[in-house]
Structures are given as C-alpha cells and as structure tokens.
C-alpha positions as CSV (number, residue, x, y, z in Angstrom):
1,X,-15.7,-4.7,-21.4
2,X,-15.6,-3.4,-25.0
3,X,-18.3,-4.2,-27.5
4,X,-17.7,-4.2,-31.3
5,X,-20.8,-3.0,-33.2
6,X,-21.5,-2.2,-36.8
7,X,-23.2,1.2,-37.2
8,X,-23.9,2.7,-40.6
9,X,-21.5,0.2,-42.2
10,X,-18.7,1.3,-39.8
11,X,-17.2,-0.7,-37.0
12,X,-17.6,1.1,-33.7
13,X,-16.1,0.0,-30.4
14,X,-17.9,1.0,-27.3
15,X,-17.4,0.4,-23.6
16,X,-20.0,-1.9,-22.0
17,X,-21.7,-0.9,-18.8
18,X,-19.1,-2.9,-16.9
19,X,-16.4,-1.2,-18.9
20,X,-17.8,2.3,-18.2
21,X,-18.1,1.5,-14.4
22,X,-14.5,0.1,-14.4
23,X,-13.2,3.3,-16.2
24,X,-15.0,5.5,-13.7
25,X,-13.5,3.6,-10.8
26,X,-10.0,3.9,-12.3
27,X,-10.5,7.6,-12.9
28,X,-11.7,8.2,-9.3
29,X,-8.9,6.0,-7.9
30,X,-6.3,7.9,-9.9
31,X,-7.7,11.3,-8.8
32,X,-7.8,10.1,-5.2
33,X,-4.2,8.8,-5.5
34,X,-3.0,12.2,-6.7
35,X,-4.9,13.9,-3.9
36,X,-3.5,11.5,-1.3
37,X,0.1,11.9,-2.6
38,X,-0.3,15.7,-2.4
39,X,-1.4,15.5,1.2
40,X,1.3,12.9,2.1
41,X,4.3,14.7,0.6
42,X,4.7,17.3,3.3
43,X,8.4,17.2,3.8
44,X,11.7,16.2,2.1
45,X,11.9,12.8,3.7
46,X,8.4,11.8,2.4
47,X,9.2,13.2,-1.0
48,X,12.4,11.1,-1.1
49,X,10.4,8.0,-0.2
50,X,8.1,8.6,-3.2
51,X,11.1,9.3,-5.4
52,X,12.6,6.0,-4.3
53,X,9.4,4.2,-5.0
54,X,9.2,5.7,-8.6
55,X,12.8,4.7,-9.1
56,X,12.1,1.2,-8.0
57,X,9.1,1.0,-10.4
58,X,11.4,2.0,-13.3
59,X,14.4,0.0,-12.4
60,X,12.9,-3.1,-10.8
61,X,9.3,-3.4,-11.7
62,X,9.0,-6.9,-10.4
63,X,10.0,-5.7,-6.9
64,X,7.7,-2.7,-7.2
65,X,4.8,-5.0,-8.0
66,X,5.6,-7.0,-4.8
67,X,5.6,-3.8,-2.8
68,X,2.2,-2.8,-4.2
69,X,0.7,-6.2,-3.5
70,X,2.1,-6.1,0.0
71,X,0.8,-2.6,0.6
72,X,-2.7,-3.8,-0.4
73,X,-2.4,-6.7,2.1
74,X,-1.1,-4.2,4.8
75,X,-3.9,-1.8,4.1
76,X,-6.6,-4.5,4.2
77,X,-5.2,-5.6,7.6
78,X,-5.0,-2.1,9.0
79,X,-8.6,-1.3,8.0
80,X,-9.9,-4.7,9.2
81,X,-10.5,-3.3,12.7
82,X,-11.5,0.2,13.8
83,X,-8.9,0.2,16.5
84,X,-6.1,-0.6,14.0
85,X,-7.4,1.9,11.5
86,X,-7.6,4.8,14.0
87,X,-4.1,3.9,15.2
88,X,-2.8,3.9,11.6
89,X,-4.5,7.3,10.9
90,X,-2.7,8.7,13.9
91,X,0.6,7.3,12.6
92,X,0.0,8.8,9.2
93,X,-0.8,12.1,10.9
94,X,2.7,12.2,12.2
95,X,2.2,10.9,15.8
96,X,5.7,9.7,16.7
97,X,4.6,8.1,20.0
98,X,2.1,5.9,18.1
99,X,4.8,5.0,15.5
100,X,7.7,4.2,17.9
101,X,6.7,0.6,18.9
102,X,6.4,-0.3,15.2
103,X,9.6,1.3,14.2
104,X,11.5,-0.3,17.0
105,X,10.1,-3.8,16.3
106,X,10.8,-3.5,12.6
107,X,14.4,-2.3,13.2
108,X,15.0,-5.1,15.7
109,X,13.7,-7.7,13.1
110,X,15.7,-6.2,10.3
111,X,18.9,-6.3,12.4
112,X,18.2,-9.9,13.6
113,X,17.9,-11.3,10.2
114,X,20.0,-11.0,7.1
115,X,17.3,-10.2,4.5
116,X,18.4,-10.2,0.9
117,X,16.2,-8.3,-1.4
118,X,17.5,-9.4,-4.7
119,X,14.5,-11.5,-5.8
120,X,10.8,-10.8,-5.5
121,X,10.4,-13.7,-3.1
122,X,13.1,-12.5,-0.7
123,X,11.7,-9.0,-0.8
124,X,8.2,-10.3,0.0
125,X,9.5,-12.3,2.9
126,X,11.1,-9.1,4.3
127,X,7.9,-7.2,3.9
128,X,5.8,-10.0,5.4
129,X,8.0,-9.9,8.5
130,X,7.1,-6.2,8.8
131,X,3.4,-7.1,8.6
132,X,3.9,-9.9,11.2
133,X,5.6,-7.4,13.5
134,X,2.7,-5.0,13.0
135,X,0.1,-7.6,13.7
136,X,2.0,-8.8,16.8
137,X,2.1,-5.3,18.3
138,X,-1.5,-4.5,17.6
139,X,-2.8,-7.9,18.8
140,X,-0.7,-7.6,22.0
141,X,-2.0,-4.1,22.7
142,X,-5.6,-5.2,22.0
143,X,-5.2,-8.1,24.4
144,X,-3.8,-5.8,27.1
145,X,-6.8,-3.4,26.8
146,X,-9.3,-6.3,27.2
147,X,-7.5,-7.6,30.3
C-alpha cells in the first residue's frame, strides 16, 4: 500500500493506488460514523450506551473487539433481506412495537441462562444467542406471512 521511491537522491514514500483507495474508504467510513453517531445519540439513554461502549474499548479492548465483530455479523444478517432491513430501520427509528418481540426474547434468554462475560468467548456466546433470537423471530414472522 506504500511504495518507497528514490527521487532526486531522496527517499520518498507514497501511497499506491490501492493505498489511496483504502485511505479514501477509511476517511469516508469515519465521516459516516461520526454522522451516524450524531443522528443516533438523541437521548440520555443512547448517550450512556455509547459512553459504556467507549469505556469497554478502553478497559477491555478484547471484549470490545468481540462486540465490533459481532455487530458486523448482526448488520450483515439484518441487511441480507429487504424485509429484515426495513424492520431494523423502523426499530432504529424508535418504533417500540417493532422492538418489543426482540427485547422480550432477549430478556427471556438472558434470564434462562447464566451467561458469564469474563472472557471474549463467553461474551461472544452471549451475543450469538441474541443473534439467534433475532433470526428466530424474523424467520418465524417471515414464515407466517407466506402462509
């Protein structure tokens, strides 16, 4: 991604085309992230969630990395189908009726098991159970609509 060249008896380091494209993508992603965070933090509860995530990143970076990896998997699933994606957009928009089945199932699963979140593996298992609950709800609802 970086090339070393000699120009006028000086060593010059330059980004390759791939490096330039990669930096452009990172810059756009960072700008989009700031814009998304600004639009997401509308209330104290959401601000507290972001503060907790930043605290986790500082104090337990290995768990934060697990969370980021899981969020990518979750996002890829939620955008894999237009029905799921539109549902998720409504939830992000604050529609409590859309969120309720997910919240209830997640709460039920959390109470039914004694998740420990001391290691990255245990944390990932807990997060995967949330993804499983989400998939089960969406697949069940999708099946009911077809029937």
